[in-house]
N, C-alpha and C positions, 0 to 999 in steps of 0.2 A: 728388338730383339724378339725373336720367337722362340719358344720353349715347347717341345713335344716328346712324347715317349713312343715311338714306332710300334705299331700292332704286329701281331705275328700274323703273316698273310697265309701261311701254310704248316700244318703240324700234322704228323703221322710218327709212327715208331721209329723213324729213322732221326727225327729232329724237327726243327724249326726252320722256318724260313720267314726271314724280316727284311721288307723292302726298305731300305734306311732312306733312299731320295730316289723320288720318282719325277720324271718328266722335267730335268733339270740337265743343261748342259754344264758339265764341270770339266776345269781345265788343269786343275791339280789335286793329285790325292796324297794327304801327307799323314805319316804315323808319328806321333810324338809320345815321349813318356816323361812325366814331371816326378821327381821325388818329394816326397811330404815336406810342405813348408816353401816349395820353390814357387816363384811368380814367373808368369808369362804376361806378354802382351803391354800394357801400358801405351798404346798406341791407337790409331783409327786410320781407315782407307779412305781415300776418295772415290774409288770406283771398285773395290774389290768387294765380293759378299763370301763370307765364310760360315759353313756348316760343321759344327762339333759334334760328333757323335762319341760318347763316352763307353769305352771298351770296359776298363777297370777302375776302380776307386772312387774318389769323391774330389769334385773340383768346387770352388767358389767362383762364379761369374760376376763380375762387375761391369755394368755398362750405362753408357750415357750418350744421349744426342744432345747437340749444341743447346744451351738454355733450358736444359731439363734435368730432374734430379737422378742421381744414381740409381740404378737397380739393380739389387743384389739378388743373386739364384743360386741355388745349391744343386750342383748337377751329379747324378749318380749313375751308374752301368745301366745303358740302355736309353739315358737322355739324349737328345737331339737339340741343339740351340744353333741359332743363326742370328749372325751379326751382319749389318748392313753397312753401306756407305756411310761415312761421316760419323759412325757410332764407336766411341770411344770403348776400349774393352781391356779388361785385365782378368786373367785366371790364376786362381792361387790353389795350390794342390794341399787338399785337407787330409790326403792319404797319397802314397804311392799310386800315381794313376797312368793311364794310358789312354790316348783318344785318337780318333782319326779326325783329320780336318780335310773338307771338300771344298775347293776355292773356285770361284767364277771371278775372273779378272786377273790383273798383272801381279799377283802377288805369289810367287812360285818360281822354282829354278832358278836361273839366273837373274830373273826379275824379281828376286825375294824382298828386295828393299826398294823397289822403284814406287811402289804405292804404300809406303809406311811412314806415318807421321808420328814421331814420339811426343808422349805427353809425361808430367809428372805423375807419379804414383796415386792411383784411385783410394779413395778412402770409403770404407762402407762394409 
């Protein structure tokens, strides 16, 4: 997992421009809302890379590579988190939240479940 907070690329009296993702091929862009207390994930992908950008709210991200400890991170507005192939991941909404998911790989549209491997709920 890689977590960052994209910086402002340009700012003037009109507002800000933030480049969320640069120099990456993206196959799907998804908007997700989650009510406080809800859980998403509890799965991994064999081929898909997903980048999550938090628009509003606060999420707890649990991630784990095989034979590694669980890593827990708190994501807030403006945070960007990338999960990689074979990385188990779960997100828990600590507040009502909305986020964008930018996907590279077969996880989207009609292929939504083709590269999804469910696991028991993660602890952390």
